[in-house]
gemmi code that builds the backbone of each chain (N, CA, C; Angstrom):
import gemmi

chains = {
    "A": [
        ("UNK", (108.434, 138.151, 118.509), (109.906, 138.297, 117.892), (110.648, 138.712, 117.272)),
        ("UNK", (112.006, 139.264, 117.571), (112.618, 140.039, 116.233), (112.942, 139.456, 115.145)),
        ("UNK", (112.763, 140.155, 113.954), (112.994, 139.268, 112.654), (114.018, 139.440, 112.028)),
        ("UNK", (115.034, 138.767, 111.929), (115.942, 138.841, 111.361), (116.805, 139.158, 109.737)),
        ("UNK", (115.190, 138.374, 109.228), (115.540, 138.797, 108.230), (113.882, 138.095, 107.247)),
        ("UNK", (113.722, 138.502, 106.422), (112.225, 138.171, 106.073), (112.266, 138.443, 104.079)),
        ("UNK", (110.954, 137.421, 103.796), (110.511, 137.311, 102.525), (109.082, 137.586, 102.664)),
        ("UNK", (108.957, 137.957, 101.274), (107.161, 138.285, 101.143), (107.126, 137.774, 99.425)),
        ("UNK", (106.095, 137.101, 99.048), (106.235, 135.814, 97.959), (104.515, 136.612, 97.725)),
        ("UNK", (104.380, 136.520, 96.715), (102.889, 136.827, 96.127), (102.761, 136.298, 94.314)),
        ("UNK", (101.973, 135.083, 94.597), (101.452, 134.364, 93.293), (100.422, 134.044, 92.916)),
        ("UNK", (99.786, 133.831, 91.939), (98.670, 133.126, 91.599), (98.204, 131.675, 91.894)),
        ("UNK", (96.912, 130.894, 91.998), (97.083, 129.471, 93.051), (97.184, 128.883, 91.581)),
        ("UNK", (98.109, 128.816, 90.691), (98.542, 127.558, 89.511), (99.006, 126.790, 90.617)),
        ("UNK", (98.614, 125.548, 89.880), (99.661, 124.586, 90.808), (101.405, 124.255, 89.982)),
        ("UNK", (101.663, 124.660, 88.991), (102.757, 125.151, 88.849), (103.723, 125.424, 89.703)),
        ("UNK", (102.741, 126.437, 90.742), (103.857, 127.380, 91.892), (104.172, 126.231, 92.610)),
        ("UNK", (103.499, 125.669, 93.211), (103.888, 124.400, 94.425), (105.747, 124.303, 94.283)),
        ("UNK", (106.168, 124.018, 93.331), (107.357, 123.424, 93.359), (108.164, 124.744, 93.773)),
        ("UNK", (107.483, 125.740, 92.699), (108.604, 127.238, 93.163), (108.327, 127.739, 94.149)),
        ("UNK", (107.810, 127.848, 95.137), (107.113, 127.997, 96.586), (107.876, 127.341, 97.523)),
        ("UNK", (107.741, 126.194, 97.300), (108.619, 125.039, 98.585), (110.173, 125.806, 98.143)),
        ("UNK", (110.853, 125.734, 96.751), (111.853, 125.345, 96.474), (112.504, 126.881, 96.760)),
        ("UNK", (111.749, 128.488, 96.726), (111.676, 129.179, 97.565), (112.060, 129.642, 98.876)),
        ("UNK", (111.303, 129.040, 99.705), (111.358, 129.072, 101.034), (112.722, 128.350, 101.314)),
        ("UNK", (112.970, 126.753, 100.842), (114.053, 126.420, 100.936), (115.310, 126.877, 101.241)),
        ("UNK", (115.302, 127.599, 99.823), (116.383, 128.893, 99.736), (116.650, 129.587, 100.713)),
        ("UNK", (115.554, 130.344, 100.846), (115.443, 131.442, 102.125), (115.889, 130.749, 103.447)),
        ("UNK", (115.499, 129.294, 103.906), (116.018, 129.157, 105.107), (117.533, 128.318, 105.278)),
        ("UNK", (117.869, 127.929, 104.619), (118.959, 127.643, 104.422), (119.803, 128.735, 104.837)),
        ("UNK", (119.773, 130.051, 105.043), (120.959, 130.733, 105.904), (120.448, 130.455, 107.431)),
        ("UNK", (119.922, 129.672, 107.780), (119.968, 129.615, 108.947), (120.524, 127.765, 109.516)),
        ("UNK", (121.300, 127.389, 108.421), (122.640, 126.499, 108.777), (121.428, 125.066, 108.985)),
        ("UNK", (120.635, 125.222, 108.424), (119.571, 123.930, 108.417), (120.181, 121.987, 108.180)),
        ("UNK", (120.109, 121.062, 108.895), (120.352, 119.667, 108.574), (119.370, 119.495, 107.323)),
        ("UNK", (119.609, 118.688, 106.115), (118.955, 118.621, 105.166), (117.526, 117.688, 105.686)),
        ("UNK", (117.317, 117.189, 106.718), (115.805, 116.813, 107.431), (115.159, 117.767, 107.547)),
        ("UNK", (115.904, 118.950, 108.260), (115.035, 120.342, 109.197), (114.661, 120.952, 107.397)),
        ("UNK", (115.390, 121.281, 106.606), (115.126, 121.859, 105.516), (114.127, 121.000, 104.357)),
        ("UNK", (114.216, 119.721, 104.299), (113.091, 118.988, 103.486), (111.679, 118.767, 104.494)),
        ("UNK", (112.173, 119.117, 105.763), (110.637, 119.209, 106.599), (110.128, 120.307, 106.159)),
        ("UNK", (110.705, 121.704, 106.004), (109.992, 123.174, 105.706), (109.405, 122.851, 104.086)),
        ("UNK", (110.008, 121.945, 103.582), (109.944, 121.951, 102.358), (108.397, 121.422, 101.774)),
        ("UNK", (108.471, 120.327, 102.515), (107.204, 119.935, 102.822), (105.774, 120.322, 103.555)),
        ("UNK", (105.770, 120.872, 104.441), (105.242, 121.643, 105.358), (104.538, 122.817, 104.328)),
        ("UNK", (105.400, 123.295, 103.214), (105.257, 124.718, 102.263), (104.367, 124.118, 101.436)),
        ("UNK", (104.877, 122.888, 101.245), (104.083, 122.416, 99.695), (102.665, 122.130, 100.314)),
        ("UNK", (102.480, 121.628, 101.620), (100.662, 121.402, 101.939), (100.134, 122.468, 102.190)),
        ("UNK", (100.991, 123.663, 102.262), (100.219, 124.739, 102.683), (99.465, 125.248, 101.436)),
        ("UNK", (100.171, 125.291, 100.790), (100.222, 125.957, 99.191), (98.847, 125.401, 98.379)),
        ("UNK", (98.840, 123.356, 98.638), (98.494, 122.889, 97.674), (97.083, 123.529, 98.631)),
        ("UNK", (96.928, 123.391, 99.784), (95.826, 123.808, 100.387), (95.346, 124.887, 99.552)),
        ("UNK", (95.312, 125.393, 99.527), (95.355, 126.698, 98.987), (94.546, 126.828, 97.305)),
        ("UNK", (95.647, 126.082, 96.937), (94.766, 125.538, 95.476), (93.798, 124.881, 95.424)),
        ("UNK", (93.880, 123.827, 96.108), (92.764, 123.080, 96.126), (91.517, 123.831, 96.820)),
        ("UNK", (91.591, 123.786, 97.592), (90.654, 124.391, 98.741), (90.356, 125.683, 98.778)),
        ("UNK", (91.028, 126.554, 98.746), (90.499, 128.071, 98.877), (89.910, 128.291, 97.657)),
        ("UNK", (90.537, 127.879, 96.381), (90.220, 128.633, 95.324), (90.163, 127.344, 94.165)),
        ("UNK", (88.899, 126.616, 95.066), (88.302, 125.674, 93.635), (88.269, 125.905, 92.714)),
        ("UNK", (87.725, 126.701, 91.990), (86.893, 126.515, 90.634), (87.349, 127.718, 89.917)),
        ("UNK", (88.602, 128.482, 90.413), (88.429, 129.746, 90.323), (90.638, 129.960, 90.564)),
        ("UNK", (91.048, 131.118, 89.621), (92.252, 131.658, 90.262), (92.869, 132.461, 90.870)),
        ("UNK", (93.109, 132.322, 92.643), (92.919, 133.735, 93.167), (94.823, 134.103, 93.990)),
        ("UNK", (94.846, 134.524, 94.364), (96.048, 135.345, 94.975), (96.305, 134.180, 96.461)),
        ("UNK", (97.607, 134.348, 96.370), (98.643, 133.721, 97.826), (99.687, 134.490, 98.167)),
        ("UNK", (99.543, 134.425, 99.432), (101.077, 135.720, 99.730), (101.810, 134.531, 101.074)),
        ("UNK", (102.986, 134.277, 100.372), (103.661, 133.752, 101.193), (104.907, 134.653, 101.822)),
        ("UNK", (105.101, 134.697, 102.959), (106.263, 135.463, 103.774), (106.791, 134.887, 104.991)),
        ("UNK", (108.030, 134.558, 104.608), (108.817, 133.538, 105.372), (109.735, 134.807, 105.847)),
        ("UNK", (110.216, 134.346, 107.370), (111.057, 135.126, 108.477), (112.044, 134.386, 109.079)),
        ("UNK", (113.435, 134.540, 108.753), (113.916, 133.872, 110.236), (113.527, 134.651, 111.817)),
        ("UNK", (113.646, 134.578, 112.661), (113.238, 134.938, 114.042), (115.150, 134.845, 114.781)),
        ("UNK", (115.350, 135.718, 115.410), (116.112, 135.614, 116.522), (116.542, 134.679, 116.975)),
        ("UNK", (115.728, 133.746, 117.377), (116.133, 132.587, 118.219), (116.431, 130.738, 116.609)),
        ("UNK", (116.705, 131.869, 115.795), (116.994, 130.747, 114.456), (115.994, 129.857, 113.988)),
        ("UNK", (114.979, 130.587, 114.164), (113.724, 129.486, 113.958), (113.209, 129.932, 112.546)),
        ("UNK", (112.392, 129.235, 112.331), (111.563, 129.766, 110.543), (110.304, 130.098, 110.871)),
        ("UNK", (109.627, 130.909, 110.450), (108.214, 131.192, 110.472), (107.988, 130.956, 109.376)),
        ("UNK", (107.082, 130.675, 109.283), (105.892, 130.542, 107.486), (104.905, 131.044, 107.367)),
        ("UNK", (103.993, 131.615, 106.695), (103.104, 132.398, 106.622), (102.094, 132.327, 104.954)),
        ("UNK", (101.236, 131.320, 104.907), (100.627, 130.915, 103.792), (98.751, 131.701, 103.993)),
        ("UNK", (98.981, 132.871, 103.128), (97.355, 133.319, 103.046), (96.594, 133.084, 101.980)),
        ("UNK", (95.519, 133.153, 102.082), (94.572, 133.448, 100.366), (93.320, 133.739, 100.733)),
        ("UNK", (92.669, 134.223, 99.765), (91.602, 135.340, 100.410), (90.171, 134.561, 99.426)),
        ("UNK", (90.249, 133.279, 99.764), (89.791, 132.132, 99.139), (88.251, 131.641, 99.990)),
        ("UNK", (87.458, 130.745, 99.649), (86.429, 129.921, 99.836), (86.227, 130.071, 102.386)),
        ("UNK", (87.754, 129.875, 102.437), (87.718, 129.611, 103.692), (87.262, 128.204, 104.206)),
        ("UNK", (87.867, 127.901, 105.616), (87.260, 126.659, 106.599), (86.030, 126.995, 107.235)),
        ("UNK", (85.160, 125.996, 107.146), (84.045, 126.153, 107.770), (84.345, 125.460, 109.483)),
        ("UNK", (85.200, 124.370, 109.365), (85.123, 123.716, 110.607), (86.736, 123.522, 110.795)),
        ("UNK", (87.810, 124.123, 111.587), (88.482, 123.979, 111.519), (89.339, 122.891, 111.680)),
        ("UNK", (88.584, 122.637, 113.265), (89.022, 121.815, 114.186), (88.870, 119.981, 112.844)),
        ("UNK", (87.959, 120.126, 112.054), (87.341, 119.060, 111.687), (88.328, 118.990, 110.638)),
        ("UNK", (88.636, 119.968, 109.453), (89.949, 120.416, 108.641), (91.053, 119.486, 109.470)),
        ("UNK", (91.668, 119.813, 109.917), (92.647, 119.341, 110.972), (92.508, 117.786, 111.243)),
        ("UNK", (91.906, 116.853, 110.890), (91.494, 115.502, 111.445), (92.513, 114.999, 110.883)),
        ("UNK", (93.127, 114.106, 111.084), (93.734, 112.958, 109.783), (92.814, 112.435, 108.968)),
        ("UNK", (93.048, 112.572, 107.645), (91.631, 111.588, 107.016), (90.880, 112.491, 106.546)),
        ("UNK", (90.828, 113.694, 107.328), (89.472, 114.240, 106.212), (89.523, 115.154, 105.681)),
        ("UNK", (88.826, 115.315, 104.310), (89.249, 115.861, 102.962), (87.991, 116.284, 102.492)),
        ("UNK", (87.703, 117.167, 101.540), (86.520, 117.717, 100.760), (86.957, 117.660, 99.198)),
        ("UNK", (88.668, 117.089, 99.431), (88.909, 117.219, 97.918), (88.737, 115.828, 96.916)),
        ("UNK", (88.286, 115.063, 97.612), (88.005, 113.595, 96.523), (89.215, 112.745, 96.698)),
        ("UNK", (89.149, 112.080, 95.727), (90.088, 110.706, 96.237), (91.117, 111.004, 95.340)),
        ("UNK", (91.635, 112.458, 94.856), (92.671, 112.847, 94.745), (93.639, 113.793, 95.715)),
        ("UNK", (93.459, 113.744, 97.173), (93.576, 114.133, 98.080), (93.773, 113.020, 99.158)),
        ("UNK", (94.342, 113.329, 100.001), (94.732, 112.483, 101.238), (93.739, 112.456, 102.407)),
        ("UNK", (93.961, 114.079, 102.447), (93.252, 114.332, 103.932), (94.532, 114.636, 105.262)),
        ("UNK", (95.686, 114.322, 104.904), (96.886, 114.450, 105.692), (97.654, 115.781, 105.669)),
        ("UNK", (97.111, 116.875, 104.535), (97.904, 117.603, 105.193), (98.037, 118.635, 106.021)),
        ("UNK", (97.076, 118.908, 106.925), (97.387, 119.268, 107.971), (98.062, 118.544, 108.848)),
        ("UNK", (98.404, 117.243, 109.226), (98.764, 116.123, 109.736), (100.000, 116.622, 109.777)),
        ("UNK", (100.446, 116.353, 107.980), (101.979, 116.265, 107.644), (102.086, 117.743, 108.095)),
        ("UNK", (101.993, 119.171, 108.161), (101.926, 120.494, 108.908), (102.346, 119.894, 109.992)),
        ("UNK", (101.604, 119.775, 111.232), (101.733, 119.416, 112.397), (103.107, 118.649, 112.557)),
        ("UNK", (103.012, 117.727, 111.944), (104.000, 116.448, 112.273), (105.513, 117.380, 111.736)),
        ("UNK", (105.698, 118.184, 110.824), (106.689, 118.374, 110.667), (106.956, 119.492, 110.695)),
        ("UNK", (106.872, 120.747, 111.811), (106.888, 121.771, 112.187), (106.979, 121.730, 113.758)),
        ("UNK", (107.113, 122.682, 114.421), (106.740, 122.872, 116.051), (105.617, 123.485, 116.194)),
        ("UNK", (105.576, 124.677, 115.418), (104.333, 124.947, 115.676), (102.989, 125.212, 114.082)),
        ("UNK", (101.862, 125.235, 114.764), (100.849, 125.143, 113.392), (100.305, 126.140, 113.651)),
        ("UNK", (99.036, 127.406, 113.531), (98.236, 127.737, 113.614), (97.169, 128.043, 111.981)),
        ("UNK", (95.772, 128.090, 112.711), (95.486, 128.150, 111.444), (93.996, 129.022, 111.711)),
        ("UNK", (94.065, 129.945, 111.239), (93.022, 131.063, 111.099), (91.914, 131.086, 110.017)),
        ("UNK", (90.635, 131.393, 109.967), (89.838, 131.048, 108.667), (88.849, 131.624, 109.161)),
        ("UNK", (88.095, 132.104, 107.911), (86.349, 132.557, 108.307), (86.289, 132.784, 106.811)),
        ("UNK", (84.659, 131.689, 106.890), (84.033, 131.027, 105.512), (83.831, 132.913, 104.784)),
        ("UNK", (84.070, 132.176, 103.530), (83.979, 133.159, 102.616), (85.184, 134.478, 102.598)),
        ("UNK", (85.561, 134.706, 102.838), (87.230, 135.478, 103.252), (88.438, 134.981, 103.398)),
        ("UNK", (88.711, 133.821, 103.583), (90.203, 133.331, 103.676), (90.477, 132.533, 104.788)),
        ("UNK", (92.119, 131.901, 104.453), (92.626, 131.540, 105.630), (94.097, 131.461, 105.851)),
        ("UNK", (94.370, 131.980, 107.026), (95.803, 132.050, 106.954), (96.672, 130.748, 107.859)),
        ("UNK", (97.551, 130.422, 107.393), (98.161, 128.952, 107.893), (99.723, 129.511, 108.483)),
        ("UNK", (100.029, 129.575, 109.963), (100.928, 130.393, 110.488), (102.045, 129.085, 110.736)),
        ("UNK", (103.145, 128.992, 110.258), (104.083, 127.560, 110.853), (104.943, 128.419, 111.419)),
        ("UNK", (106.125, 127.516, 112.278), (107.518, 127.379, 112.462), (108.118, 126.553, 113.183)),
        ("UNK", (109.295, 126.632, 112.716), (109.925, 125.545, 112.629), (111.697, 125.996, 113.481)),
        ("UNK", (111.644, 125.080, 114.852), (113.283, 126.156, 115.390), (114.180, 125.264, 114.457)),
        ("UNK", (115.306, 125.547, 114.241), (116.626, 125.244, 113.726), (117.368, 124.931, 114.737)),
        ("UNK", (118.066, 123.976, 114.610), (119.424, 123.556, 115.650), (120.381, 124.073, 114.896)),
        ("UNK", (121.049, 124.707, 116.377), (122.125, 125.402, 115.843), (123.596, 124.442, 116.512)),
        ("UNK", (124.556, 124.330, 115.434), (125.236, 123.560, 114.975), (126.806, 123.829, 114.362)),
        ("UNK", (127.784, 123.069, 114.882), (129.153, 123.273, 114.440), (129.198, 124.857, 115.473)),
        ("UNK", (130.447, 126.425, 114.728), (130.618, 127.153, 115.193), (129.534, 127.520, 115.938)),
        ("UNK", (128.129, 127.855, 115.040), (127.336, 128.413, 115.417), (126.802, 128.116, 116.985)),
        ("UNK", (126.892, 126.651, 117.468), (126.237, 126.215, 118.354), (127.501, 126.642, 119.763)),
        ("UNK", (128.898, 126.656, 119.088), (130.206, 127.385, 120.484), (129.725, 128.371, 120.833)),
    ],
    "B": [
        ("UNK", (107.645, 117.748, 88.550), (107.152, 116.366, 87.636), (107.498, 115.412, 87.808)),
        ("UNK", (106.802, 114.119, 87.727), (107.368, 113.032, 88.298), (107.396, 112.303, 86.963)),
        ("UNK", (108.079, 111.156, 86.932), (108.229, 110.618, 85.695), (107.700, 109.019, 86.234)),
        ("UNK", (107.068, 108.695, 85.250), (106.250, 106.763, 85.594), (106.798, 105.797, 84.444)),
        ("UNK", (108.185, 104.867, 85.176), (108.504, 103.915, 84.566), (107.766, 102.690, 84.381)),
        ("UNK", (107.056, 102.086, 83.804), (106.573, 100.705, 84.173), (107.421, 99.281, 83.383)),
        ("UNK", (107.585, 98.391, 83.800), (108.129, 97.134, 83.361), (107.455, 95.742, 84.362)),
        ("UNK", (107.992, 94.998, 83.789), (107.231, 93.696, 84.318), (106.903, 92.693, 83.060)),
        ("UNK", (105.454, 92.061, 83.811), (105.143, 90.655, 83.116), (104.838, 89.978, 83.765)),
        ("UNK", (104.207, 88.877, 83.477), (103.537, 87.328, 84.239), (103.288, 88.107, 85.436)),
        ("UNK", (102.038, 89.025, 85.429), (101.418, 88.909, 86.627), (102.170, 89.899, 87.436)),
        ("UNK", (103.577, 90.697, 87.259), (103.850, 91.721, 87.984), (103.965, 92.809, 86.758)),
        ("UNK", (104.078, 93.753, 88.245), (104.114, 95.299, 87.416), (105.022, 96.038, 88.506)),
        ("UNK", (105.965, 96.537, 88.090), (107.102, 97.801, 88.360), (106.780, 99.071, 88.546)),
        ("UNK", (106.662, 99.843, 88.914), (106.108, 101.451, 88.963), (107.462, 102.359, 89.555)),
        ("UNK", (108.350, 102.491, 88.524), (109.446, 103.555, 88.902), (109.045, 104.433, 88.550)),
        ("UNK", (109.445, 105.373, 89.884), (109.104, 106.506, 90.155), (110.278, 107.505, 90.728)),
        ("UNK", (110.070, 109.022, 90.065), (111.186, 109.549, 89.827), (111.173, 110.876, 89.539)),
        ("UNK", (111.504, 112.221, 90.312), (110.980, 113.534, 90.313), (110.492, 113.844, 91.123)),
        ("UNK", (109.597, 114.331, 91.058), (108.728, 115.132, 92.475), (107.538, 114.936, 92.493)),
        ("UNK", (107.437, 114.305, 92.822), (105.347, 113.926, 93.499), (104.403, 115.186, 94.155)),
        ("UNK", (103.979, 116.278, 93.300), (103.115, 116.754, 94.431), (101.814, 117.135, 93.696)),
        ("UNK", (100.901, 117.912, 93.919), (99.129, 118.028, 93.488), (99.784, 118.311, 92.053)),
        ("UNK", (100.461, 119.144, 91.729), (100.436, 119.538, 90.228), (100.979, 118.197, 89.164)),
        ("UNK", (101.896, 117.519, 89.795), (102.441, 116.253, 89.229), (101.622, 114.769, 89.010)),
        ("UNK", (100.100, 115.336, 90.205), (100.723, 113.789, 90.667), (99.118, 113.347, 89.702)),
        ("UNK", (98.191, 114.346, 89.214), (97.390, 113.487, 88.357), (98.326, 113.170, 86.792)),
        ("UNK", (98.818, 113.605, 86.514), (99.770, 113.396, 85.069), (99.944, 111.551, 85.503)),
        ("UNK", (100.831, 111.733, 87.249), (101.056, 110.471, 87.008), (100.449, 109.630, 87.470)),
        ("UNK", (99.182, 109.579, 88.260), (98.148, 108.646, 88.444), (98.063, 108.244, 86.657)),
        ("UNK", (97.645, 109.229, 86.030), (97.145, 108.457, 84.163), (97.835, 107.703, 84.017)),
        ("UNK", (99.021, 108.224, 84.228), (100.164, 107.204, 83.616), (100.216, 105.578, 84.194)),
        ("UNK", (99.843, 105.794, 85.424), (99.922, 104.547, 86.359), (98.240, 103.597, 86.328)),
        ("UNK", (97.887, 104.458, 86.256), (96.160, 103.682, 85.594), (96.562, 103.241, 84.453)),
        ("UNK", (97.155, 103.597, 83.392), (97.086, 102.937, 81.769), (98.602, 101.253, 82.147)),
        ("UNK", (99.294, 101.470, 82.854), (99.750, 100.497, 83.036), (98.804, 99.342, 84.062)),
        ("UNK", (98.077, 99.537, 85.073), (97.457, 98.849, 85.644), (97.072, 98.083, 84.585)),
        ("UNK", (96.163, 98.751, 83.474), (94.911, 98.512, 82.750), (96.069, 97.497, 81.700)),
        ("UNK", (96.945, 98.030, 81.350), (97.762, 97.434, 80.147), (98.605, 95.753, 81.023)),
        ("UNK", (99.193, 96.125, 81.846), (99.617, 94.603, 82.926), (98.770, 93.699, 83.670)),
        ("UNK", (97.583, 94.002, 84.047), (96.878, 93.749, 85.136), (97.405, 93.475, 86.079)),
        ("UNK", (98.120, 93.677, 86.631), (99.459, 92.808, 87.855), (98.304, 92.084, 89.117)),
        ("UNK", (98.679, 90.742, 89.679), (98.440, 90.421, 90.895), (99.477, 91.373, 91.976)),
        ("UNK", (100.977, 91.355, 91.636), (101.592, 92.539, 92.649), (101.986, 93.638, 91.380)),
        ("UNK", (101.807, 94.650, 92.502), (102.605, 95.942, 91.985), (103.293, 96.635, 92.911)),
        ("UNK", (104.456, 96.743, 92.429), (105.798, 96.908, 93.022), (106.140, 98.938, 92.977)),
        ("UNK", (105.781, 99.925, 94.055), (106.151, 101.064, 93.442), (107.445, 101.060, 93.982)),
        ("UNK", (108.654, 101.284, 93.176), (109.961, 101.764, 93.285), (110.064, 103.478, 93.088)),
        ("UNK", (110.085, 103.724, 94.226), (110.398, 105.394, 95.186), (112.026, 105.887, 95.075)),
        ("UNK", (112.756, 104.743, 95.070), (113.954, 105.100, 94.972), (114.552, 105.857, 94.145)),
        ("UNK", (114.110, 106.559, 93.032), (114.442, 107.607, 92.484), (113.274, 108.866, 92.358)),
        ("UNK", (112.933, 108.827, 93.431), (112.188, 109.734, 93.486), (112.861, 111.031, 95.009)),
        ("UNK", (112.391, 112.013, 94.871), (113.679, 113.252, 95.675), (112.424, 113.683, 96.501)),
        ("UNK", (111.203, 113.885, 96.468), (110.182, 114.475, 97.042), (108.932, 114.351, 96.709)),
        ("UNK", (108.135, 114.208, 97.757), (106.868, 113.925, 97.610), (105.994, 114.139, 98.895)),
        ("UNK", (104.341, 114.910, 99.012), (103.948, 115.557, 99.918), (102.496, 114.139, 99.905)),
        ("UNK", (101.601, 114.973, 100.855), (100.699, 114.268, 100.868), (99.642, 114.123, 99.631)),
        ("UNK", (100.215, 114.565, 98.986), (99.557, 113.932, 97.311), (99.967, 112.738, 96.636)),
        ("UNK", (101.324, 112.179, 97.335), (101.639, 111.234, 97.301), (101.236, 109.710, 97.787)),
        ("UNK", (100.616, 110.056, 98.791), (100.030, 109.510, 99.566), (98.345, 109.093, 99.186)),
        ("UNK", (97.405, 109.977, 98.698), (96.400, 110.108, 97.976), (96.972, 108.823, 96.993)),
        ("UNK", (97.975, 109.315, 95.754), (97.683, 108.381, 94.688), (98.079, 107.117, 95.271)),
        ("UNK", (99.104, 106.454, 96.226), (99.415, 105.224, 96.481), (98.080, 104.745, 97.101)),
        ("UNK", (97.673, 105.207, 97.899), (95.939, 105.024, 98.468), (94.872, 104.664, 97.239)),
        ("UNK", (95.216, 105.625, 96.112), (93.977, 104.971, 94.849), (95.181, 103.958, 94.307)),
        ("UNK", (96.078, 103.556, 94.574), (96.531, 102.549, 93.271), (96.404, 101.248, 94.947)),
        ("UNK", (96.767, 101.618, 95.610), (95.952, 100.332, 96.613), (94.496, 99.771, 96.512)),
        ("UNK", (94.022, 100.983, 96.554), (92.640, 100.903, 95.973), (92.334, 99.832, 94.670)),
        ("UNK", (92.744, 99.870, 93.622), (92.579, 98.901, 92.692), (93.034, 98.152, 93.273)),
        ("UNK", (94.483, 97.769, 93.392), (94.792, 96.285, 93.344), (94.253, 95.332, 94.509)),
        ("UNK", (93.573, 95.947, 95.512), (92.518, 95.503, 96.474), (91.103, 94.553, 95.484)),
        ("UNK", (90.750, 95.859, 94.480), (89.855, 95.441, 93.987), (89.900, 93.949, 93.337)),
        ("UNK", (90.915, 93.893, 92.528), (91.104, 92.508, 91.929), (91.993, 91.519, 92.896)),
        ("UNK", (92.113, 91.459, 93.897), (92.822, 90.152, 94.716), (94.356, 90.601, 94.940)),
        ("UNK", (94.974, 91.648, 94.261), (96.310, 91.689, 94.404), (97.054, 92.371, 95.256)),
        ("UNK", (98.090, 92.615, 95.010), (98.728, 93.303, 96.311), (99.778, 94.621, 95.997)),
        ("UNK", (100.128, 95.611, 97.107), (101.105, 96.685, 96.381), (101.554, 96.411, 97.577)),
        ("UNK", (103.331, 96.960, 96.800), (104.327, 97.254, 97.722), (104.830, 98.087, 98.006)),
        ("UNK", (105.946, 99.139, 98.419), (106.186, 100.278, 98.099), (107.627, 99.944, 98.601)),
        ("UNK", (108.540, 100.465, 97.550), (109.733, 99.759, 97.821), (111.052, 101.279, 97.620)),
        ("UNK", (111.906, 101.205, 98.922), (113.342, 102.014, 98.690), (112.989, 103.462, 98.949)),
        ("UNK", (112.102, 104.118, 99.624), (111.499, 105.304, 99.592), (112.978, 106.100, 100.203)),
        ("UNK", (113.176, 107.252, 99.017), (114.624, 108.560, 99.947), (114.024, 108.887, 101.214)),
        ("UNK", (114.428, 109.662, 102.211), (114.364, 109.779, 103.484), (113.090, 110.944, 103.886)),
        ("UNK", (113.051, 111.622, 102.524), (111.936, 112.981, 102.700), (110.407, 111.921, 102.519)),
        ("UNK", (110.723, 111.380, 101.356), (109.268, 110.341, 101.025), (109.141, 109.497, 102.152)),
        ("UNK", (109.932, 108.596, 103.056), (109.727, 108.229, 104.347), (109.045, 108.938, 105.127)),
        ("UNK", (109.934, 110.274, 105.165), (109.132, 110.656, 106.294), (107.891, 110.960, 106.123)),
        ("UNK", (107.489, 110.851, 104.779), (106.342, 111.515, 104.866), (105.246, 110.333, 104.666)),
        ("UNK", (105.825, 108.882, 104.260), (105.066, 108.060, 104.169), (104.520, 107.578, 105.920)),
        ("UNK", (105.766, 107.792, 106.848), (105.831, 107.559, 108.324), (104.684, 108.195, 108.530)),
        ("UNK", (104.846, 109.481, 108.170), (103.745, 110.902, 109.210), (101.878, 109.946, 108.886)),
        ("UNK", (102.350, 109.702, 107.595), (100.490, 109.241, 107.189), (100.191, 107.794, 107.836)),
        ("UNK", (101.073, 107.144, 107.874), (100.467, 105.732, 108.902), (100.024, 105.078, 107.691)),
        ("UNK", (100.322, 105.283, 106.512), (99.964, 104.439, 105.476), (100.556, 103.110, 105.286)),
        ("UNK", (102.026, 102.935, 106.435), (102.984, 101.330, 106.719), (101.635, 100.448, 107.386)),
        ("UNK", (100.336, 100.828, 107.793), (99.560, 100.189, 108.272), (98.442, 99.244, 107.242)),
        ("UNK", (98.387, 99.984, 106.192), (97.785, 98.795, 104.982), (98.402, 98.520, 103.511)),
        ("UNK", (100.179, 99.268, 103.558), (100.707, 99.256, 102.434), (102.116, 98.646, 102.987)),
        ("UNK", (102.728, 97.688, 102.553), (103.992, 97.118, 102.974), (105.322, 98.044, 102.391)),
        ("UNK", (106.102, 98.807, 103.364), (107.551, 99.249, 102.383), (108.470, 98.617, 102.777)),
        ("UNK", (109.288, 98.414, 101.671), (110.618, 97.447, 101.911), (111.652, 98.537, 101.719)),
        ("UNK", (112.594, 99.253, 102.354), (113.859, 99.833, 102.478), (114.314, 100.055, 101.085)),
        ("UNK", (114.811, 98.431, 100.787), (115.940, 98.845, 99.694), (115.216, 97.791, 98.271)),
        ("UNK", (115.669, 98.574, 97.368), (115.069, 96.870, 96.044), (115.372, 96.202, 95.903)),
        ("UNK", (114.516, 95.232, 95.929), (114.315, 93.749, 95.645), (116.061, 93.244, 94.802)),
        ("UNK", (116.511, 93.023, 95.126), (117.672, 92.079, 95.183), (118.769, 93.304, 94.685)),
        ("UNK", (118.341, 94.490, 95.194), (119.903, 95.367, 95.414), (120.448, 94.694, 96.582)),
        ("UNK", (120.616, 94.021, 97.314), (121.442, 93.652, 97.689), (122.281, 92.451, 97.683)),
        ("UNK", (122.090, 91.999, 97.019), (122.680, 90.297, 96.058), (124.076, 90.930, 95.748)),
    ],
}
model = gemmi.Model(1)
for chain_id, residues in chains.items():
    chain = gemmi.Chain(chain_id)
    for i, (resn, *xyz) in enumerate(residues, 1):
        res = gemmi.Residue()
        res.name, res.seqid = resn, gemmi.SeqId(i, " ")
        for name, pos in zip(("N", "CA", "C"), xyz):
            atom = gemmi.Atom()
            atom.name, atom.element = name, gemmi.Element(name[0])
            atom.pos, atom.b_iso = gemmi.Position(*pos), 0.0
            res.add_atom(atom)
        chain.add_residue(res)
    model.add_chain(chain)
structure = gemmi.Structure()
structure.add_model(model)
structure.setup_entities()
């Protein structure tokens, strides 16, 4: 699908960047005239995806995270979060609610929340080579845009 | 950043959270909460979320850790007044199966 607009961010896997990443995507996605709920859902999903990179992809080191966001011609927002870290051995298992390898500081609900808050979630990963999470959320057309 | 304010006494502890609760802020938040639990040793702990504008699943992990601590000592945990975004995360996690969530701050409607 044709991209109407896009951004690309690259940042190190420092936890202080979680707030920056979700705020940056929310600012960009605001162009689609979302409701507050749609915008906060996107922020939450971005926070989960970026946190996964920081906690799981690079557990003992600082690595690179690439975040791309695009507004598509059907007024949906597509977000791609990519890392070059440890990768996921069993994606199906990782997507199960409450499954975590992160100890009691993690709830194991990250993918569940991404799935709940976005319309589509795709996860591609290769052990030792990294993970790419692609999410899409359709933004409802409101007011003048809907007419 | 998440701010934690502890108040109470007489077996009760109110933890008022404000700001944003994510993985970055959760560790510091849990340290402060752990200290408050040690100081007050409550039978009932209330997490007042009315000032919390954002929370992701790191907040669920934090609540579960408080829940386990309260359960270990026979106490109970209650969550109060979450704003819309944290409420949606709480609902998606299904945590209301183990922790009671009250939509308003106790006494606020009086």
